[in-house]
C-alpha positions as CSV (number, residue, x, y, z in Angstrom):
1,M,-8.6,-43.8,-34.9
2,N,-12.2,-42.9,-34.4
3,A,-13.1,-43.6,-30.8
4,T,-16.5,-45.2,-31.5
5,T,-16.4,-47.0,-34.8
6,G,-12.7,-47.6,-35.4
7,N,-13.0,-45.9,-38.8
8,D,-9.7,-44.2,-39.8
9,A,-10.1,-40.6,-40.9
10,N,-6.9,-41.1,-43.0
11,S,-8.8,-43.5,-45.2
12,V,-10.7,-40.5,-46.8
13,D,-9.0,-38.5,-49.6
14,W,-9.7,-35.2,-47.9
15,A,-7.3,-33.2,-50.0
16,A,-9.3,-34.1,-53.1
17,L,-12.5,-33.0,-51.4
18,A,-11.1,-29.8,-49.9
19,P,-8.0,-28.7,-51.8
20,E,-7.5,-25.8,-49.5
21,G,-6.5,-27.4,-46.2
22,G,-8.1,-30.8,-46.7
23,E,-4.9,-32.6,-45.7
24,R,-5.3,-31.2,-42.2
25,I,-8.7,-32.6,-41.6
26,P,-7.6,-36.0,-40.0
27,D,-5.5,-34.1,-37.4
28,L,-8.2,-31.6,-36.8
29,L,-10.9,-34.3,-36.3
30,A,-8.5,-36.1,-33.8
31,S,-8.1,-33.0,-31.7
32,L,-11.5,-31.4,-32.2
33,A,-13.1,-32.4,-28.9
34,G,-10.6,-30.5,-26.8
35,S,-9.5,-27.7,-29.0
36,D,-11.3,-24.4,-29.9
37,A,-8.6,-23.8,-32.5
38,A,-9.3,-27.1,-34.2
39,L,-13.0,-26.4,-34.2
40,S,-12.5,-23.0,-35.9
41,D,-10.0,-24.3,-38.4
42,L,-12.2,-27.3,-39.4
43,H,-15.2,-25.0,-39.8
44,D,-13.3,-22.7,-42.1
45,I,-12.2,-25.6,-44.3
46,I,-15.6,-27.3,-44.8
47,R,-18.1,-24.5,-44.2
48,Y,-20.8,-23.8,-46.8
49,P,-20.6,-22.5,-49.5
50,E,-16.8,-22.8,-49.8
51,P,-15.5,-25.4,-52.2
52,G,-14.2,-27.3,-49.2
53,H,-17.8,-28.1,-48.3
54,L,-17.5,-31.1,-50.6
55,A,-15.7,-32.7,-47.6
56,A,-18.6,-32.0,-45.2
57,P,-20.7,-35.1,-45.9
58,A,-17.7,-37.3,-45.2
59,A,-16.9,-35.4,-42.0
60,V,-20.4,-35.9,-40.5
61,G,-19.9,-39.4,-39.3
62,F,-16.6,-38.5,-37.5
63,L,-18.3,-35.5,-35.8
64,V,-21.2,-37.6,-34.5
65,D,-18.9,-40.4,-33.3
66,T,-16.8,-37.9,-31.5
67,A,-19.8,-36.2,-29.8
68,C,-21.2,-39.6,-28.7
69,S,-18.0,-41.4,-27.8
70,P,-17.6,-42.5,-24.1
71,Q,-14.0,-41.3,-24.4
72,T,-15.1,-37.7,-25.1
73,P,-15.7,-35.8,-21.8
74,A,-19.2,-34.5,-21.4
75,A,-17.8,-30.9,-21.2
76,D,-16.2,-31.3,-24.6
77,R,-19.1,-32.8,-26.6
78,W,-20.4,-29.3,-27.6
79,R,-17.6,-28.7,-30.1
80,P,-18.5,-31.4,-32.7
81,L,-22.1,-30.7,-32.1
82,S,-21.7,-27.0,-32.7
83,L,-20.0,-27.7,-36.0
84,L,-22.9,-30.1,-36.9
85,L,-25.3,-27.3,-36.2
86,E,-23.4,-25.0,-38.6
87,L,-23.5,-27.7,-41.3
88,V,-27.2,-28.3,-40.9
89,C,-28.4,-24.8,-40.5
90,G,-25.7,-22.2,-41.2
91,R,-28.3,-20.2,-43.1
92,A,-31.2,-20.2,-40.7
93,E,-33.2,-17.7,-42.8
94,E,-33.8,-20.7,-45.2
95,C,-35.2,-22.9,-42.4
96,L,-37.6,-20.4,-40.7
97,P,-40.4,-19.8,-40.4
98,A,-41.4,-22.9,-42.5
99,P,-39.3,-26.1,-42.3
100,R,-37.4,-27.2,-45.4
101,N,-39.0,-29.6,-47.8
102,L,-36.6,-32.4,-48.3
103,A,-38.4,-33.9,-51.3
104,L,-38.3,-30.5,-53.1
105,W,-34.7,-30.0,-52.1
106,R,-33.7,-33.4,-53.7
107,D,-35.7,-32.6,-56.8
108,E,-34.1,-29.2,-57.1
109,V,-30.5,-30.5,-56.8
110,A,-31.2,-33.2,-59.3
111,W,-32.7,-30.7,-61.7
112,V,-29.7,-28.4,-61.4
113,A,-27.2,-31.2,-62.0
114,A,-29.1,-32.2,-65.2
115,T,-29.7,-28.7,-66.6
116,D,-27.5,-26.5,-68.7
117,H,-25.6,-24.1,-66.4
118,E,-26.7,-20.8,-68.0
119,K,-30.3,-22.0,-68.3
120,A,-30.3,-22.9,-64.6
121,L,-28.9,-19.5,-63.7
122,D,-31.6,-17.7,-65.7
123,Q,-34.3,-19.9,-64.2
124,Y,-33.1,-19.0,-60.7
125,R,-33.2,-15.3,-61.5
126,A,-36.8,-15.7,-62.7
127,W,-37.8,-17.6,-59.6
128,I,-36.2,-14.9,-57.4
129,A,-38.2,-12.2,-59.1
130,E,-41.4,-14.2,-58.4
131,A,-40.5,-15.3,-54.9
132,A,-43.7,-15.5,-52.8
133,D,-42.0,-14.4,-49.5
134,E,-38.7,-13.4,-48.0
135,Q,-37.8,-17.0,-46.9
136,E,-38.2,-18.1,-50.5
137,F,-36.3,-15.1,-51.8
138,H,-33.3,-15.8,-49.6
139,R,-33.3,-19.5,-50.3
140,L,-33.3,-19.0,-54.1
141,S,-30.8,-16.1,-53.9
142,D,-28.4,-18.4,-51.9
143,R,-28.8,-21.1,-54.6
144,L,-28.0,-18.6,-57.3
145,A,-25.0,-17.2,-55.5
146,V,-23.6,-20.7,-55.0
147,L,-24.2,-21.7,-58.7
148,E,-22.3,-18.6,-59.8
149,R,-19.2,-19.9,-57.9
150,P,-16.7,-22.6,-58.9
151,K,-18.0,-26.1,-58.3
152,G,-21.4,-24.6,-57.4
153,V,-23.4,-27.6,-58.5
154,Q,-21.2,-29.9,-56.4
155,V,-21.5,-27.7,-53.4
156,L,-25.3,-27.7,-53.6
157,R,-25.2,-31.5,-53.8
158,A,-22.8,-31.6,-50.8
159,A,-25.2,-29.4,-48.7
160,L,-28.0,-31.9,-49.3
161,D,-25.8,-34.9,-48.7
162,T,-24.6,-33.3,-45.4
163,Y,-28.1,-32.8,-44.2
164,E,-29.0,-36.4,-45.0
165,A,-25.9,-37.7,-43.4
166,V,-26.8,-35.9,-40.1
167,L,-30.4,-37.0,-40.5
168,A,-29.2,-40.6,-40.7
169,R,-27.5,-40.2,-37.3
170,A,-30.4,-38.6,-35.5
171,G,-30.8,-41.7,-33.3
172,D,-27.3,-41.4,-32.0
173,L,-27.7,-37.7,-31.3
174,T,-30.9,-38.4,-29.3
175,A,-28.9,-40.6,-26.9
176,L,-27.2,-37.4,-25.7
177,L,-30.5,-36.2,-24.2
178,K,-30.6,-39.0,-21.6
179,D,-27.4,-39.0,-19.5
180,P,-27.5,-36.6,-16.6
181,A,-23.8,-35.8,-17.2
182,D,-24.9,-34.5,-20.6
183,R,-27.7,-32.4,-19.2
184,G,-25.9,-30.4,-16.6
185,G,-23.1,-27.8,-16.4
186,M,-22.0,-25.3,-19.0
187,D,-22.2,-26.1,-22.7
188,R,-24.4,-29.1,-22.1
189,A,-24.3,-31.8,-24.8
190,A,-28.0,-32.3,-24.5
191,E,-28.6,-28.6,-25.3
192,W,-26.4,-28.6,-28.4
193,A,-27.9,-31.9,-29.5
194,S,-31.4,-30.4,-29.2
195,Y,-30.3,-27.5,-31.4
196,V,-29.1,-29.9,-34.1
197,L,-32.1,-32.2,-33.8
198,A,-34.6,-29.3,-34.0
199,F,-33.7,-28.8,-37.7
200,L,-34.1,-32.5,-38.6
201,H,-37.7,-32.1,-39.4
202,D,-37.8,-35.2,-41.6
203,D,-37.4,-37.4,-38.5
204,A,-39.7,-35.2,-36.4
205,E,-41.9,-37.9,-34.8
206,R,-39.1,-40.0,-33.5
207,I,-37.1,-37.1,-32.3
208,A,-40.0,-35.5,-30.5
209,A,-40.8,-38.8,-28.7
210,E,-37.1,-39.0,-27.6
211,I,-37.2,-35.5,-26.2
212,T,-40.3,-36.0,-24.2
213,G,-39.1,-39.3,-22.9
214,A,-35.7,-37.9,-21.8
215,S,-37.1,-34.9,-19.9
216,Q,-40.5,-36.2,-18.7
217,V,-41.9,-33.0,-20.1
218,L,-45.3,-34.7,-20.7
219,L,-45.7,-35.0,-16.9
220,A,-46.7,-32.1,-14.7
221,K,-43.9,-31.2,-12.2
222,D,-45.6,-32.8,-9.2
223,L,-45.9,-36.1,-11.1
224,R,-42.3,-36.4,-12.2
225,S,-40.0,-38.8,-10.5
226,A,-37.8,-37.4,-7.8
227,P,-34.2,-36.6,-8.8
228,R,-32.0,-39.6,-8.0
229,P,-28.7,-39.1,-6.2
230,P,-25.6,-38.6,-8.5
231,A,-24.0,-42.0,-9.4
232,N,-20.5,-40.6,-9.3
233,L,-18.4,-37.5,-8.9
234,R,-18.8,-36.6,-12.6
235,E,-22.6,-36.6,-12.3
236,A,-22.4,-34.6,-9.0
237,M,-20.3,-31.9,-10.6
238,A,-22.5,-31.8,-13.7
239,G,-25.7,-31.7,-11.7
240,T,-28.9,-33.7,-12.2
241,D,-32.2,-32.2,-13.2
242,G,-34.7,-34.8,-12.2
243,G,-36.3,-34.8,-15.6
244,E,-36.7,-31.0,-15.9
245,P,-36.7,-30.1,-19.6
246,L,-34.0,-27.8,-21.0
247,P,-35.1,-24.7,-22.7
248,A,-33.4,-26.0,-25.9
249,E,-35.6,-29.1,-25.7
250,L,-38.7,-26.9,-25.6
251,F,-37.4,-25.1,-28.7
252,A,-36.9,-28.4,-30.5
253,L,-40.4,-29.5,-29.5
254,G,-41.8,-26.4,-31.0
255,M,-39.9,-27.0,-34.2
256,L,-40.8,-30.7,-34.5
257,A,-43.9,-31.8,-32.5
258,D,-47.2,-32.5,-34.1
259,P,-49.8,-29.8,-33.4
260,R,-52.4,-32.5,-33.1
261,D,-50.5,-34.0,-30.1
262,T,-52.6,-32.7,-27.2
263,D,-50.2,-34.2,-24.7
264,T,-47.3,-32.0,-25.9
265,T,-49.6,-28.9,-26.0
266,V,-50.7,-29.5,-22.4
267,A,-47.0,-30.1,-21.4
268,L,-46.0,-26.8,-22.9
269,A,-48.9,-25.1,-21.1
270,H,-47.5,-26.4,-17.8
271,Q,-44.1,-25.0,-18.6
272,M,-45.6,-21.7,-19.6
273,A,-47.2,-21.4,-16.2
274,G,-44.2,-22.6,-14.2
275,G,-41.9,-20.4,-12.2
276,N,-38.9,-20.8,-14.5
277,L,-38.7,-17.6,-16.6
278,Y,-36.6,-19.2,-19.3
279,N,-38.6,-22.3,-19.6
280,S,-41.9,-20.3,-19.5
281,F,-40.6,-18.1,-22.4
282,A,-39.2,-21.0,-24.4
283,A,-42.5,-23.0,-24.0
284,S,-44.6,-19.9,-25.0
285,V,-42.5,-19.5,-28.2
286,A,-42.7,-23.3,-28.8
287,M,-46.5,-23.0,-28.6
288,V,-46.4,-20.4,-31.4
289,L,-44.1,-22.6,-33.5
290,L,-46.5,-25.6,-32.9
291,H,-49.8,-23.9,-33.5
292,G,-49.1,-20.9,-35.8
293,E,-52.2,-19.0,-36.5
294,D,-54.1,-21.1,-33.9
295,T,-51.7,-20.1,-31.1
296,P,-53.5,-19.6,-27.8
297,R,-53.6,-15.9,-26.9
298,E,-51.9,-16.7,-23.5
299,A,-48.7,-17.8,-25.3
300,L,-48.5,-14.5,-27.2
301,R,-49.1,-12.6,-23.9
302,R,-46.3,-14.4,-22.1
303,I,-43.8,-13.8,-24.9
304,G,-44.6,-10.1,-24.8
305,R,-44.4,-10.1,-21.0
306,G,-41.0,-11.7,-21.2
307,G,-39.8,-9.2,-23.7
308,G,-40.7,-6.5,-21.2
309,T,-38.6,-7.9,-18.3
310,S,-35.1,-6.8,-17.5
311,T,-33.8,-9.9,-19.3
312,G,-35.7,-8.9,-22.5
313,Y,-36.1,-10.7,-25.8
314,E,-32.4,-10.9,-26.3
315,G,-31.5,-12.6,-23.0
316,L,-34.5,-15.0,-23.2
317,F,-33.8,-16.1,-26.7
318,N,-30.1,-16.5,-26.0
319,E,-31.0,-19.0,-23.2
320,S,-33.1,-21.3,-25.4
321,W,-32.3,-20.7,-29.0
322,P,-29.1,-21.4,-31.0
323,H,-26.8,-19.0,-32.8
324,C,-26.7,-20.2,-36.4
325,G,-24.1,-18.7,-38.7
326,T,-24.3,-14.9,-38.5
327,R,-27.8,-14.9,-37.1
328,S,-28.4,-14.4,-33.4
329,P,-31.0,-16.3,-31.4
330,Q,-33.2,-13.2,-31.3
331,V,-33.1,-12.9,-35.1
332,L,-34.1,-16.5,-35.4
333,G,-36.9,-15.9,-33.0
334,F,-38.1,-12.9,-35.0
335,L,-38.1,-15.1,-38.2
336,A,-39.8,-18.0,-36.5
337,L,-42.7,-15.9,-35.1
338,G,-43.8,-15.5,-38.7
339,R,-45.4,-18.9,-38.3
340,A,-48.2,-17.2,-36.4
341,G,-48.8,-14.7,-39.2
342,T,-50.9,-11.7,-38.1
343,R,-51.3,-13.1,-34.6
344,A,-47.6,-12.4,-33.9
345,R,-47.4,-9.0,-35.7
346,R,-47.4,-6.9,-32.6
347,L,-44.7,-9.0,-31.0
348,R,-42.5,-8.6,-34.0
349,L,-43.1,-4.9,-34.1
350,D,-42.0,-4.8,-30.5
351,M,-38.8,-6.5,-31.3
352,L,-38.1,-4.7,-34.5
353,P,-36.4,-1.4,-33.4
354,G,-33.9,-3.2,-31.2
355,L,-33.0,-5.7,-33.9
356,L,-32.6,-3.0,-36.6
357,E,-30.4,-1.0,-34.3
358,K,-28.1,-3.8,-32.9
359,E,-28.1,-6.6,-35.4
360,E,-25.9,-5.1,-38.1
361,D,-25.2,-8.4,-39.8
362,S,-28.9,-9.2,-40.0
363,R,-30.2,-5.7,-40.6
364,A,-31.1,-6.2,-44.2
365,L,-32.8,-9.5,-43.5
366,V,-34.8,-8.2,-40.6
367,A,-35.8,-5.1,-42.6
368,G,-37.0,-7.2,-45.5
369,V,-39.1,-9.4,-43.3
370,A,-40.6,-6.3,-41.6
371,L,-41.4,-4.6,-44.9
372,E,-43.0,-7.8,-46.2
373,T,-45.1,-8.0,-43.1
374,A,-46.2,-4.3,-43.5
375,L,-46.4,-3.9,-47.3
376,G,-46.6,-7.4,-48.8
377,P,-43.9,-9.4,-50.7
378,R,-41.3,-7.6,-52.7
379,S,-42.3,-9.6,-55.8
380,R,-45.7,-7.7,-55.9
381,G,-43.9,-4.8,-57.5
382,F,-43.9,-1.3,-55.9
383,T,-43.5,2.2,-57.3
384,A,-42.2,5.3,-55.5
385,Q,-45.4,7.1,-56.4
386,E,-47.7,4.7,-54.6
387,H,-45.7,5.3,-51.3
388,V,-46.2,9.1,-51.8
389,E,-50.0,8.6,-52.3
390,A,-50.5,5.9,-49.7
391,D,-52.4,6.3,-46.5
392,Y,-50.8,3.6,-44.3
393,G,-52.0,2.4,-41.0
394,E,-50.3,2.2,-37.6
395,D,-48.4,-1.0,-38.0
396,T,-47.0,-0.1,-41.4
397,L,-45.9,3.3,-40.1
398,K,-44.2,1.7,-37.1
399,V,-42.0,-0.3,-39.5
400,L,-41.2,2.7,-41.6
401,W,-40.4,4.8,-38.7
402,A,-38.1,2.1,-37.2
403,V,-36.1,2.2,-40.4
404,A,-36.1,6.0,-40.5
405,E,-34.6,6.2,-37.0
406,L,-31.5,4.2,-38.0
407,P,-28.2,6.2,-38.0
408,A,-26.6,7.4,-41.2
409,S,-24.0,4.7,-41.0
410,A,-26.7,2.0,-41.6
411,W,-27.5,3.6,-45.0
412,E,-24.0,2.8,-46.2
413,D,-24.8,-0.9,-46.1
414,E,-25.4,-2.0,-49.7
415,E,-27.5,-5.0,-48.7
416,F,-29.7,-2.9,-46.6
417,T,-30.3,-0.2,-49.3
418,A,-30.9,-2.9,-51.9
419,T,-33.7,-4.2,-49.6
420,L,-35.3,-0.8,-49.4
421,R,-35.0,-0.5,-53.2
422,A,-36.9,-3.8,-53.6
423,W,-39.9,-2.0,-52.2
424,A,-39.3,1.2,-54.2
425,L,-38.4,3.1,-51.0
426,P,-35.7,5.8,-51.0
427,T,-32.2,4.6,-50.4
428,D,-31.0,8.0,-49.3
429,R,-31.5,8.6,-45.5
430,E,-32.7,12.2,-45.8
431,E,-35.1,11.3,-48.6
432,F,-36.5,8.4,-46.7
433,C,-37.0,10.5,-43.5
434,A,-38.7,13.2,-45.6
435,L,-41.0,10.7,-47.1
436,V,-42.1,9.3,-43.7
437,G,-42.2,12.7,-42.0
438,V,-39.2,12.3,-39.6
439,E,-36.9,15.2,-39.1
440,T,-33.2,14.5,-39.3
441,G,-30.5,16.4,-37.4
442,P,-27.1,17.5,-38.7
443,G,-25.1,14.9,-36.8
444,E,-25.1,11.2,-36.0
445,A,-27.3,10.1,-33.1
446,E,-24.6,7.9,-31.7
447,E,-22.1,10.8,-31.7
448,A,-24.3,13.2,-29.8
449,E,-23.4,13.9,-26.2
450,E,-27.0,14.0,-25.1
451,P,-29.7,11.5,-26.1
452,A,-31.3,12.6,-29.4
453,P,-34.9,14.0,-29.0
454,A,-37.8,11.9,-30.2
455,P,-38.6,12.5,-33.9
456,T,-40.8,15.6,-34.6
457,A,-44.3,14.7,-35.3
458,P,-44.9,14.5,-39.0
459,E,-46.8,17.1,-40.9
460,P,-50.3,16.0,-42.2
461,G,-49.9,14.1,-45.4
462,L,-48.4,10.7,-46.3
463,F,-47.6,9.6,-42.7
464,G,-49.4,12.3,-40.9
465,R,-51.4,9.8,-38.9
466,L,-48.7,7.7,-37.3
467,F,-51.0,6.2,-34.8
468,G,-54.3,6.8,-36.5
469,G,-54.1,5.2,-39.9
470,R,-57.7,6.2,-40.7
């Protein structure tokens, strides 16, 4: 039985919704809160875009009920919440930097369901070729890939229904922001709830109000109420925060708050100037998400300053941003900073080499966003000859050199080389390095006993003015 509503998971025909493993779903839901294995197995059965995702909309209510049930220990609430996050935003590149448009999503699914299958596939191919930016390219490419699979139309409908089912329970999830037991300790329920809520843009006003009310973030620190003593042993062990906002809540505010809300902007400025490194960084990034091209320069400075600390961008994003699907928090941050356009260009260039080197699963995605920033959208149409004849500036050259410095193993990734091909750049490492004026050695950089020397300065020509550009 479901602990909160009394609904019986056995009343759902899970086997019909998820033929591969659906009969296991009731037992997995029953043991989910206390079992990592149940969490993993349930995720594998209903994850998008597998056919079993047809069961996801029906599972949402049970996941929310488990997360919010008084019978679920605070330390265990993160498991159903983490699965909700995967269901809501397993492909974060479709949600950042711009939020999803629910009305467009509904219209698109309705159109697909009413259109001849081959005609719909052809239309998506045309839309992909004309995509205005990388976010749109990846969103449309995902839709096409799903439609080419069995039950593709039904899976697309299920993804929309899943989002709307979670959206309908936003009020229940915000309740997890208020209890001190849910705000302290490891794997805090309030933290995971904030991550889920951050992507529910269609209820942004109410959710933002709940976050600011739960954490007293709108008040300067010296005006907040003093922490109350713990009411019981459970609270004492979890810890109380006296209204101090969680970094995840600052992330959610950046995603959801209204930029015209001056109280939130002032509150974020207080957090930026506070002594908590993680909250300061999270608030600075939230300011970028909130104000985009109008971001105060101080927020950009503090982000760059945080990236230069021993904690670095990776550690700071890990503390305040979620891990969605295969995308790390730092990759999500890199995507999200695109909201500020050219204002955040230098920050993204600062992050780029490390991301390309370490984030193998996201290398093609990051490279595409960087190339779009430097050269323009892939849909513009590029030729190899124009790269040979171009006289690129410093920022463009930094992007191309970051790509050139990748080891030979990176060039065996078909998704990565396809990304280069979209901009008519060489997909052979030696040819690419020759084009950009970087000398390559006979061996792999990671196999060398000594650190590889810095690339030899390029000869005058295409990229002969790496830091000149004029």
